C-alpha positions as CSV (number, residue, x, y, z in Angstrom):
1,M,-7.7,30.4,21.2
2,T,-10.2,33.6,21.5
3,S,-6.8,35.3,23.2
4,I,-4.8,34.9,19.8
5,F,-8.0,35.4,17.1
6,K,-10.6,37.9,17.0
7,K,-13.9,36.6,15.6
8,K,-15.8,39.1,13.1
9,Q,-19.4,38.9,13.7
10,N,-21.9,38.0,11.4
11,T,-19.9,37.0,8.5
12,S,-19.9,33.2,6.6
13,N,-18.1,30.5,7.9
14,L,-15.5,31.3,4.6
15,G,-15.5,35.2,5.5
16,I,-14.4,34.1,9.5
17,F,-11.7,31.9,7.9
18,N,-10.0,34.7,6.0
19,Y,-10.5,37.0,8.8
20,I,-8.4,35.1,11.1
21,T,-5.5,34.9,8.9
22,L,-5.4,38.6,7.9
23,H,-6.4,40.1,11.4
24,R,-4.7,38.6,14.1
25,H,-4.8,40.1,17.6
26,P,-1.7,42.1,17.7
27,K,-0.3,40.1,20.6
28,S,-0.6,37.0,19.5
29,P,2.3,34.4,18.3
30,P,3.6,33.7,14.9
31,L,0.6,32.1,13.0
32,T,1.2,28.4,12.2
33,R,-1.1,25.8,10.6
34,R,-1.9,23.8,13.4
35,N,-3.3,27.7,15.7
36,L,-5.1,28.3,12.4
37,V,-6.8,25.0,12.7
38,R,-7.4,24.8,16.2
39,A,-9.2,28.5,16.0
40,C,-11.6,27.3,13.1
41,Y,-12.5,24.4,14.4
42,R,-13.3,25.8,17.6
43,W,-15.4,28.4,16.1
44,G,-16.9,25.7,14.0
45,V,-15.8,27.0,10.8
46,K,-16.2,24.5,7.8
47,T,-14.2,24.8,4.5
48,E,-14.2,22.6,2.0
49,N,-10.6,22.4,1.7
50,W,-7.9,22.6,4.4
51,C,-5.6,25.4,4.5
52,T,-1.8,25.1,3.5
53,F,0.7,27.6,3.5
54,T,3.5,28.2,1.0
55,N,5.6,29.7,3.9
56,R,5.3,30.7,7.6
57,S,4.3,34.1,7.4
58,R,1.6,33.8,4.6
59,P,-1.4,31.8,4.4
60,V,-3.1,31.0,1.6
61,L,-6.1,29.1,0.7
62,E,-5.5,26.4,-1.4
63,R,-6.8,23.2,-2.7
64,D,-6.1,20.2,-0.5
65,N,-4.3,17.2,-2.7
66,S,-3.7,15.1,0.2
67,Q,-6.9,12.9,-1.4
68,A,-4.8,12.0,-4.7
69,K,-2.2,10.5,-2.1
70,T,-2.5,6.6,-1.2
71,C,-4.3,6.0,2.1
72,A,-0.8,4.6,3.1
73,A,1.5,7.5,2.2
74,W,-1.0,10.0,4.0
75,A,-0.9,8.7,7.3
76,L,2.9,8.4,7.2
77,E,2.8,12.1,6.3
78,S,-0.3,13.4,8.4
79,L,-0.8,11.2,11.0
80,G,3.3,9.7,11.7
81,F,1.7,6.0,11.1
82,K,4.6,4.3,9.5
83,A,2.9,1.1,8.0
84,D,4.9,-1.8,6.7
85,A,4.8,-4.1,3.7
86,Q,1.3,-6.0,4.5
87,Q,-0.5,-2.8,6.7
88,T,0.4,-1.1,3.9
89,L,-1.5,-3.5,1.7
90,V,-4.7,-2.7,3.8
91,L,-4.6,0.7,3.9
92,D,-4.4,1.3,0.4
93,W,-7.2,-1.9,0.0
94,T,-10.2,-0.6,-1.9
95,A,-12.5,-3.5,-1.0
96,K,-16.3,-2.6,-0.6
97,R,-16.8,-6.1,1.6
98,G,-13.8,-6.9,2.6
99,I,-12.1,-9.4,5.2
100,L,-8.9,-9.3,7.0
101,N,-8.0,-12.7,8.6
102,C,-4.7,-12.0,10.7
103,T,-2.9,-12.8,13.3
104,R,-2.6,-11.3,16.4
105,Q,-0.6,-8.7,17.9
106,W,-0.4,-7.9,13.6
107,G,-1.7,-4.0,14.5
108,K,-5.1,-4.5,12.6
109,S,-6.9,-2.0,15.0
110,T,-4.6,0.5,14.8
111,V,-4.6,-0.3,10.8
112,A,-8.5,0.1,10.9
113,A,-8.0,3.1,12.9
114,A,-6.0,5.1,10.3
115,K,-8.3,3.8,7.4
116,A,-11.0,5.5,9.7
117,V,-9.4,8.9,10.4
118,H,-8.1,9.1,6.1
119,R,-12.1,8.2,5.2
120,A,-13.9,10.8,7.3
121,W,-10.9,13.5,6.8
122,H,-11.7,13.1,3.3
123,E,-15.5,12.8,3.1
124,P,-17.1,15.5,4.9
125,E,-20.1,14.8,7.0
126,S,-20.0,11.1,6.6
127,L,-20.2,8.4,9.1
128,V,-17.5,5.7,10.3
129,L,-18.9,3.2,12.5
130,V,-16.8,0.7,14.4
131,A,-18.4,-2.5,15.7
132,S,-16.3,-4.6,18.4
133,P,-17.3,-7.7,20.9
134,S,-17.6,-5.6,23.6
135,S,-17.7,-1.4,24.6
136,R,-14.2,-1.7,26.3
137,Q,-13.3,-2.7,22.6
138,S,-14.7,-0.1,20.8
139,G,-13.8,2.0,23.3
140,E,-10.1,1.3,23.1
141,F,-10.4,1.8,19.2
142,I,-12.2,5.4,19.6
143,R,-8.5,6.2,21.5
144,K,-6.5,5.3,18.9
145,T,-8.4,7.4,16.4
146,A,-8.4,10.2,18.9
147,A,-4.6,10.4,19.1
148,F,-4.8,10.1,15.4
149,V,-7.2,13.2,15.2
150,R,-5.2,15.1,17.7
151,R,-1.9,14.6,15.2
152,L,-3.9,16.5,12.6
153,G,-4.2,20.0,14.5
154,C,-7.8,19.1,15.8
155,R,-9.1,18.9,19.3
156,A,-10.6,15.3,19.9
157,R,-13.9,15.7,21.4
158,G,-17.2,13.8,21.3
159,D,-20.1,14.4,18.5
160,G,-22.5,15.1,21.6
161,D,-25.1,12.1,21.2
162,N,-22.7,9.1,21.7
163,N,-20.4,8.1,24.7
164,M,-17.6,6.9,22.4
165,S,-17.5,9.3,19.5
166,L,-15.1,11.7,17.4
167,L,-16.3,15.0,15.6
168,L,-14.3,16.5,12.8
169,P,-14.2,19.8,11.7
170,N,-15.6,18.6,8.6
171,G,-18.7,17.2,9.9
172,S,-17.5,13.8,9.8
173,R,-18.2,11.6,13.1
174,I,-16.5,8.2,14.0
175,V,-18.6,6.2,16.2
176,G,-17.7,2.9,18.4
177,L,-20.8,1.0,19.1
178,P,-21.4,-1.4,22.2
179,G,-21.4,-5.4,21.9
180,T,-25.1,-5.7,22.3
181,E,-27.4,-5.9,19.2
182,E,-30.7,-4.1,21.1
183,T,-29.0,-0.9,21.7
184,V,-27.0,-0.4,18.2
185,R,-29.7,0.5,16.0
186,G,-30.8,4.2,14.6
187,F,-27.9,4.9,12.5
188,S,-28.0,5.4,8.7
189,A,-26.3,6.6,5.9
190,V,-22.9,4.8,6.7
191,S,-20.0,5.4,4.7
192,L,-18.0,2.7,6.4
193,L,-18.7,0.1,8.8
194,L,-15.6,-1.8,10.2
195,I,-15.8,-4.8,12.4
196,D,-13.2,-5.2,14.5
197,E,-12.8,-9.3,16.0
198,A,-15.7,-10.2,14.1
199,S,-15.0,-13.6,15.0
200,R,-16.2,-12.6,18.6
201,V,-19.6,-11.0,17.4
202,L,-22.6,-12.5,17.5
203,D,-24.5,-12.8,14.4
204,A,-27.9,-11.1,16.0
205,M,-25.0,-8.0,16.0
206,Y,-23.9,-8.5,12.6
207,N,-27.4,-8.6,11.2
208,A,-28.4,-5.7,13.1
209,L,-25.4,-3.7,11.7
210,R,-25.9,-4.8,7.9
211,P,-28.8,-2.5,7.1
212,M,-27.3,0.8,8.0
213,L,-25.0,0.4,4.7
214,A,-28.6,0.6,2.3
215,V,-28.9,4.1,1.6
216,T,-25.5,4.7,0.8
217,N,-24.2,1.3,-0.2
218,G,-21.2,1.7,2.1
219,D,-18.0,-0.1,3.0
220,L,-18.0,-3.4,5.1
221,W,-15.0,-4.6,6.5
222,L,-14.5,-7.7,8.9
223,M,-11.6,-8.1,10.7
224,S,-10.4,-10.6,13.2
225,T,-8.5,-13.8,14.2
226,P,-10.4,-16.9,13.8
227,W,-12.6,-18.5,16.0
228,G,-13.3,-22.0,14.9
229,K,-15.9,-22.5,12.0
230,R,-18.7,-20.8,13.0
231,G,-20.4,-17.5,13.0
232,F,-20.8,-15.0,10.0
233,F,-17.0,-14.2,9.9
234,W,-15.9,-17.7,8.9
235,K,-19.5,-18.1,6.4
236,A,-18.0,-14.8,4.8
237,W,-14.4,-16.1,4.2
238,A,-15.2,-19.9,3.4
239,N,-18.9,-19.4,1.6
240,G,-19.2,-15.3,0.7
241,G,-17.9,-16.3,-2.9
242,K,-17.0,-13.3,-5.0
243,L,-18.5,-10.7,-3.3
244,W,-15.7,-10.7,-0.7
245,E,-12.3,-9.9,-1.0
246,R,-10.1,-11.6,1.1
247,M,-6.5,-10.8,2.8
248,S,-4.7,-13.2,4.7
249,V,-1.6,-11.9,7.4
250,P,-0.3,-15.1,9.3
251,A,2.5,-14.0,11.8
252,T,5.1,-15.8,9.6
253,E,4.5,-12.5,7.1
254,C,4.9,-10.4,10.2
255,E,8.0,-8.9,10.7
256,R,7.5,-8.1,14.1
257,I,6.9,-11.7,15.6
258,T,9.7,-13.8,15.5
259,K,10.1,-17.4,14.5
260,E,11.9,-18.3,18.0
261,F,8.4,-16.8,19.9
262,L,6.1,-18.9,17.5
263,E,8.5,-22.2,18.3
264,E,7.5,-21.3,22.3
265,E,3.6,-20.8,21.7
266,R,3.7,-24.1,19.9
267,T,5.1,-25.7,22.9
268,A,3.0,-23.7,25.5
269,I,-0.1,-23.7,23.5
270,G,-0.2,-26.4,21.3
271,E,-0.7,-27.0,17.7
272,T,-4.5,-26.3,17.4
273,W,-3.8,-22.6,19.1
274,L,-1.3,-21.9,17.1
275,A,-3.0,-22.6,13.8
276,Q,-5.7,-20.2,15.1
277,E,-4.1,-17.5,16.7
278,Y,-1.0,-16.6,14.6
279,L,-2.0,-18.8,11.2
280,C,-4.9,-18.0,10.5
281,Q,-6.5,-21.0,9.8
282,F,-10.0,-21.7,10.7
283,V,-10.4,-25.0,13.2
284,D,-12.7,-27.2,15.0
285,D,-12.8,-26.8,18.8
286,G,-13.5,-30.3,19.6
287,S,-16.7,-29.7,20.8
288,G,-18.9,-31.6,18.5
289,W,-19.0,-35.3,18.1
290,F,-18.0,-34.6,14.0
291,G,-15.8,-32.1,12.5
292,M,-17.7,-29.2,10.3
293,E,-16.1,-30.8,7.1
294,V,-17.6,-34.1,7.8
295,V,-21.1,-32.6,8.4
296,E,-21.5,-30.7,5.5
297,Q,-20.0,-33.3,3.4
298,A,-23.2,-35.3,5.0
299,L,-25.4,-33.1,3.5
300,T,-27.0,-33.4,0.4
301,D,-30.2,-32.4,-1.7
302,D,-31.7,-35.8,-2.9
303,E,-34.7,-37.0,-1.6
304,I,-35.7,-38.3,1.2
305,L,-36.7,-41.7,1.0
306,K,-40.0,-43.2,1.7
307,I,-39.9,-46.2,4.0
Protein backbone atom coordinates (compact mmCIF):
# COMPACT_ATOMS: atom_id res chain seq x y z
CA MET A 1 0.00 0.00 0.00
CA THR A 2 2.98 2.32 0.36
CA SER A 3 3.16 2.40 -3.45
CA ILE A 4 -0.31 3.92 -3.53
CA PHE A 5 -0.18 6.47 -0.71
CA LYS A 6 2.56 8.56 0.86
CA LYS A 7 2.46 8.75 4.64
CA LYS A 8 3.10 12.13 6.22
CA GLN A 9 5.38 11.92 9.24
CA ASN A 10 4.71 13.36 12.70
CA THR A 11 1.01 13.93 12.26
CA SER A 12 -2.05 12.85 14.18
CA ASN A 13 -4.20 9.97 13.01
CA LEU A 14 -6.82 12.35 11.68
CA GLY A 15 -4.07 14.35 9.97
CA ILE A 16 -2.78 11.21 8.27
CA PHE A 17 -6.34 10.34 7.26
CA ASN A 18 -6.86 13.72 5.62
CA TYR A 19 -3.39 13.68 4.11
CA ILE A 20 -3.77 10.39 2.26
CA THR A 21 -7.13 11.45 0.87
CA LEU A 22 -5.72 14.69 -0.56
CA HIS A 23 -2.06 13.86 -1.34
CA ARG A 24 -1.88 10.58 -3.16
CA HIS A 25 1.08 9.22 -5.05
CA PRO A 26 1.08 10.56 -8.64
CA LYS A 27 0.97 7.04 -10.06
CA SER A 28 -1.69 5.77 -7.71
CA PRO A 29 -4.86 4.16 -9.08
CA PRO A 30 -8.24 5.86 -8.69
CA LEU A 31 -9.07 6.34 -5.01
CA THR A 32 -11.78 4.01 -3.77
CA ARG A 33 -13.25 3.45 -0.32
CA ARG A 34 -11.63 0.00 -0.18
CA ASN A 35 -8.12 1.37 -0.88
CA LEU A 36 -8.61 4.19 1.61
CA VAL A 37 -9.73 1.87 4.40
CA ARG A 38 -6.85 -0.49 3.65
CA ALA A 39 -4.35 2.35 3.88
CA CYS A 40 -5.81 3.57 7.18
CA TYR A 41 -5.81 0.05 8.53
CA ARG A 42 -2.20 -0.63 7.57
CA TRP A 43 -0.95 2.57 9.18
CA GLY A 44 -3.06 2.17 12.30
CA VAL A 45 -5.22 5.19 11.56
CA LYS A 46 -8.16 5.24 13.99
CA THR A 47 -11.07 7.54 13.26
CA GLU A 48 -14.26 7.85 15.23
CA ASN A 49 -16.29 7.50 12.04
CA TRP A 50 -15.51 5.79 8.77
CA CYS A 51 -15.23 7.65 5.51
CA THR A 52 -17.97 7.69 2.91
CA PHE A 53 -17.98 9.17 -0.57
CA THR A 54 -20.41 11.48 -2.27
CA ASN A 55 -18.72 10.42 -5.51
CA ARG A 56 -15.66 8.39 -6.46
CA SER A 57 -13.47 11.39 -7.20
CA ARG A 58 -14.02 13.47 -4.08
CA PRO A 59 -13.69 11.72 -0.73
CA VAL A 60 -15.15 13.46 2.30
CA LEU A 61 -15.32 12.60 5.99
CA GLU A 62 -18.93 12.19 7.05
CA ARG A 63 -20.74 10.78 10.03
CA ASP A 64 -21.34 7.05 9.75
CA ASN A 65 -25.08 6.53 10.05
CA SER A 66 -24.90 2.75 9.66
CA GLN A 67 -25.43 2.23 13.38
CA ALA A 68 -28.91 3.69 13.01
CA LYS A 69 -29.78 0.76 10.74
CA THR A 70 -30.94 -2.55 12.13
CA CYS A 71 -28.31 -5.26 12.39
CA ALA A 72 -30.00 -7.32 9.68
CA ALA A 73 -30.12 -4.37 7.28
CA TRP A 74 -26.48 -3.55 7.97
CA ALA A 75 -25.47 -7.20 7.46
CA LEU A 76 -27.20 -7.25 4.09
CA GLU A 77 -25.67 -3.97 2.90
CA SER A 78 -22.17 -4.26 4.37
CA LEU A 79 -21.57 -8.00 4.68
CA GLY A 80 -23.67 -9.29 1.82
CA PHE A 81 -25.50 -11.64 4.20
CA LYS A 82 -29.19 -12.00 3.37
CA ALA A 83 -30.98 -13.33 6.42
CA ASP A 84 -34.28 -15.16 6.28
CA ALA A 85 -37.24 -14.11 8.42
CA GLN A 86 -36.17 -15.99 11.55
CA GLN A 87 -32.51 -15.00 11.20
CA THR A 88 -33.57 -11.38 10.86
CA LEU A 89 -35.40 -11.60 14.19
CA VAL A 90 -32.26 -12.97 15.85
CA LEU A 91 -29.94 -10.37 14.29
CA ASP A 92 -32.20 -7.55 15.47
CA TRP A 93 -32.70 -9.15 18.87
CA THR A 94 -31.65 -6.78 21.68
CA ALA A 95 -31.73 -9.29 24.52
CA LYS A 96 -29.27 -8.73 27.36
CA ARG A 97 -29.50 -12.40 28.30
CA GLY A 98 -30.68 -14.44 25.34
CA ILE A 99 -31.15 -18.14 24.64
CA LEU A 100 -31.43 -19.34 21.05
CA ASN A 101 -32.74 -22.91 20.86
CA CYS A 102 -32.60 -23.87 17.22
CA THR A 103 -32.56 -26.79 14.82
CA ARG A 104 -29.43 -28.21 13.27
CA GLN A 105 -28.29 -26.59 10.02
CA TRP A 106 -30.25 -23.41 10.64
CA GLY A 107 -27.20 -21.16 10.33
CA LYS A 108 -26.84 -20.04 13.94
CA SER A 109 -23.03 -19.82 13.75
CA THR A 110 -23.22 -17.61 10.67
CA VAL A 111 -25.85 -15.41 12.29
CA ALA A 112 -23.75 -15.19 15.46
CA ALA A 113 -20.67 -14.27 13.39
CA ALA A 114 -22.58 -11.42 11.72
CA LYS A 115 -23.81 -10.25 15.14
CA ALA A 116 -20.26 -10.34 16.52
CA VAL A 117 -18.85 -8.30 13.63
CA HIS A 118 -21.70 -5.80 13.93
CA ARG A 119 -20.97 -5.27 17.63
CA ALA A 120 -17.21 -4.98 17.14
CA TRP A 121 -17.56 -2.65 14.13
CA HIS A 122 -19.90 -0.19 15.85
CA GLU A 123 -18.38 -0.19 19.34
CA PRO A 124 -14.69 0.88 19.20
CA GLU A 125 -12.27 -0.86 21.58
CA SER A 126 -14.91 -3.48 22.43
CA LEU A 127 -14.22 -7.15 23.13
CA VAL A 128 -16.40 -9.96 21.76
CA LEU A 129 -15.74 -13.49 23.00
CA VAL A 130 -17.06 -16.73 21.55
CA ALA A 131 -16.82 -19.99 23.47
CA SER A 132 -17.43 -23.46 22.05
CA PRO A 133 -17.00 -27.05 23.21
CA SER A 134 -13.67 -27.31 21.34
CA SER A 135 -10.93 -25.17 19.80
CA ARG A 136 -11.86 -26.48 16.35
CA GLN A 137 -15.39 -25.11 16.64
CA SER A 138 -14.17 -21.75 17.92
CA GLY A 139 -11.70 -21.62 15.05
CA GLU A 140 -14.47 -22.28 12.54
CA PHE A 141 -16.45 -19.41 14.04
CA ILE A 142 -13.46 -17.05 13.72
CA ARG A 143 -13.05 -18.06 10.06
CA LYS A 144 -16.64 -17.02 9.41
CA THR A 145 -16.14 -13.67 11.11
CA ALA A 146 -12.88 -13.16 9.18
CA ALA A 147 -14.76 -13.62 5.90
CA PHE A 148 -17.22 -10.92 6.97
CA VAL A 149 -14.41 -8.57 8.03
CA ARG A 150 -12.80 -8.90 4.60
CA ARG A 151 -16.09 -7.86 3.02
CA LEU A 152 -15.78 -4.59 4.97
CA GLY A 153 -12.55 -3.87 3.10
CA CYS A 154 -10.25 -4.77 6.01
CA ARG A 155 -7.44 -7.25 6.22
CA ALA A 156 -8.30 -10.09 8.60
CA ARG A 157 -5.48 -10.22 11.13
CA GLY A 158 -5.09 -11.47 14.69
CA ASP A 159 -4.63 -9.36 17.79
CA GLY A 160 -1.09 -10.64 18.35
CA ASP A 161 -1.94 -12.34 21.67
CA ASN A 162 -4.53 -15.01 20.86
CA ASN A 163 -4.32 -17.67 18.19
CA MET A 164 -8.01 -17.45 17.30
CA SER A 165 -8.70 -13.72 17.13
CA LEU A 166 -9.45 -10.75 14.91
CA LEU A 167 -8.38 -7.15 15.41
CA LEU A 168 -10.47 -4.46 13.72
CA PRO A 169 -9.23 -1.01 12.71
CA ASN A 170 -11.21 0.65 15.52
CA GLY A 171 -9.38 -1.39 18.14
CA SER A 172 -12.19 -3.90 18.72
CA ARG A 173 -11.35 -7.58 19.05
CA ILE A 174 -13.19 -10.84 18.40
CA VAL A 175 -11.58 -13.76 20.23
CA GLY A 176 -12.39 -17.46 20.01
CA LEU A 177 -11.82 -19.47 23.18
CA PRO A 178 -10.76 -23.11 23.60
CA GLY A 179 -13.09 -25.59 25.23
CA THR A 180 -11.30 -25.93 28.55
CA GLU A 181 -12.03 -23.92 31.67
CA GLU A 182 -8.37 -23.79 32.75
CA THR A 183 -7.23 -21.70 29.76
CA VAL A 184 -10.05 -19.17 29.31
CA ARG A 185 -9.49 -17.05 32.40
CA GLY A 186 -7.92 -13.61 32.14
CA PHE A 187 -10.36 -11.72 29.92
CA SER A 188 -12.36 -8.79 31.27
CA ALA A 189 -14.61 -5.94 30.13
CA VAL A 190 -16.42 -8.16 27.62
CA SER A 191 -19.08 -6.42 25.54
CA LEU A 192 -20.67 -9.56 24.07
CA LEU A 193 -20.18 -13.18 25.11
CA LEU A 194 -21.46 -15.80 22.68
CA ILE A 195 -21.53 -19.46 23.71
CA ASP A 196 -21.97 -21.63 20.63
CA GLU A 197 -23.27 -25.21 21.00
CA ALA A 198 -23.95 -24.27 24.62
CA SER A 199 -25.62 -27.58 25.47
CA ARG A 200 -22.26 -29.30 24.92
CA VAL A 201 -20.17 -26.82 26.93
CA LEU A 202 -19.29 -27.92 30.45
CA ASP A 203 -20.81 -26.11 33.43
CA ALA A 204 -17.30 -25.37 34.77
CA MET A 205 -16.51 -23.49 31.55
CA TYR A 206 -19.74 -21.51 31.80
CA ASN A 207 -19.08 -20.59 35.43
CA ALA A 208 -15.59 -19.37 34.53
CA LEU A 209 -16.90 -17.17 31.70
CA ARG A 210 -19.71 -15.32 33.46
CA PRO A 211 -17.50 -13.08 35.67
CA MET A 212 -15.99 -11.55 32.51
CA LEU A 213 -19.25 -9.61 32.05
CA ALA A 214 -19.22 -8.04 35.51
CA VAL A 215 -17.49 -4.71 34.85
CA THR A 216 -19.20 -3.83 31.56
CA ASN A 217 -22.50 -5.63 32.27
CA GLY A 218 -22.04 -7.13 28.83
CA ASP A 219 -24.50 -9.20 26.84
CA LEU A 220 -24.64 -13.00 27.11
CA TRP A 221 -26.13 -15.22 24.42
CA LEU A 222 -26.45 -18.99 24.59
CA MET A 223 -26.99 -20.74 21.24
CA SER A 224 -27.46 -24.44 20.76
CA THR A 225 -29.46 -27.46 19.79
CA PRO A 226 -30.74 -29.28 22.92
CA TRP A 227 -28.83 -32.20 24.40
CA GLY A 228 -31.04 -33.71 27.06
CA LYS A 229 -32.23 -32.20 30.31
CA ARG A 230 -28.81 -31.40 31.69
CA GLY A 231 -26.35 -28.56 32.03
CA PHE A 232 -26.64 -24.80 32.23
CA PHE A 233 -28.27 -24.47 28.81
CA TRP A 234 -31.29 -26.51 29.82
CA LYS A 235 -31.41 -24.98 33.30
CA ALA A 236 -31.44 -21.44 31.88
CA TRP A 237 -34.12 -22.40 29.34
CA ALA A 238 -36.36 -24.24 31.79
CA ASN A 239 -35.72 -22.43 35.07
CA GLY A 240 -34.00 -19.16 34.19
CA GLY A 241 -37.12 -17.11 34.78
CA LYS A 242 -37.67 -13.61 33.43
CA LEU A 243 -33.94 -12.86 33.42
CA TRP A 244 -33.61 -14.68 30.09
CA GLU A 245 -35.28 -13.97 26.77
CA ARG A 246 -35.88 -17.11 24.76
CA MET A 247 -36.27 -17.86 21.06
CA SER A 248 -36.94 -21.26 19.52
CA VAL A 249 -36.51 -22.09 15.82
CA PRO A 250 -37.49 -25.71 14.96
CA ALA A 251 -36.81 -27.21 11.54
CA THR A 252 -40.47 -26.89 10.66
CA GLU A 253 -39.94 -23.10 10.59
CA CYS A 254 -36.76 -23.22 8.51
CA GLU A 255 -37.50 -22.77 4.83
CA ARG A 256 -34.26 -24.51 3.80
CA ILE A 257 -35.20 -27.83 5.46
CA THR A 258 -37.91 -29.73 3.60
CA LYS A 259 -40.65 -31.90 5.02
CA GLU A 260 -39.39 -34.79 2.92
CA PHE A 261 -35.97 -34.60 4.59
CA LEU A 262 -37.51 -34.55 8.06
CA GLU A 263 -39.57 -37.63 7.27
CA GLU A 264 -36.42 -39.37 6.07
CA GLU A 265 -34.67 -38.43 9.32
CA ARG A 266 -37.62 -39.71 11.34
CA THR A 267 -37.14 -43.13 9.78
CA ALA A 268 -33.34 -43.04 10.02
CA ILE A 269 -32.75 -41.77 13.56
CA GLY A 270 -36.11 -42.22 15.30
CA GLU A 271 -38.55 -39.93 17.05
CA THR A 272 -36.36 -39.11 20.05
CA TRP A 273 -33.36 -37.91 18.04
CA LEU A 274 -35.62 -36.10 15.58
CA ALA A 275 -37.25 -34.21 18.45
CA GLN A 276 -33.87 -33.21 19.86
CA GLU A 277 -31.89 -32.43 16.70
CA TYR A 278 -34.62 -30.78 14.65
CA LEU A 279 -37.63 -29.89 16.81
CA CYS A 280 -35.85 -28.09 19.69
CA GLN A 281 -37.14 -30.43 22.37
CA PHE A 282 -35.24 -31.31 25.55
CA VAL A 283 -35.61 -35.07 25.90
CA ASP A 284 -34.21 -37.50 28.49
CA ASP A 285 -31.35 -39.62 27.23
CA GLY A 286 -32.71 -42.77 28.89
CA SER A 287 -29.56 -43.38 30.91
CA GLY A 288 -31.30 -43.08 34.29
CA TRP A 289 -33.89 -45.20 35.99
CA PHE A 290 -36.31 -42.25 36.19
CA GLY A 291 -36.88 -39.29 33.92
CA MET A 292 -35.95 -35.79 35.09
CA GLU A 293 -39.60 -34.76 35.43
CA VAL A 294 -40.31 -37.68 37.76
CA VAL A 295 -37.32 -36.81 39.91
CA GLU A 296 -38.31 -33.14 40.19
CA GLN A 297 -41.88 -34.02 41.12
CA ALA A 298 -40.58 -36.27 43.89
CA LEU A 299 -38.55 -33.45 45.46
CA THR A 300 -40.39 -31.41 48.11
CA ASP A 301 -39.53 -28.92 50.79
CA ASP A 302 -41.37 -30.89 53.48
CA GLU A 303 -39.63 -31.58 56.77
CA ILE A 304 -37.99 -34.99 56.97
CA LEU A 305 -39.91 -37.31 59.29
CA LYS A 306 -38.03 -38.64 62.28
CA ILE A 307 -38.77 -42.24 63.03
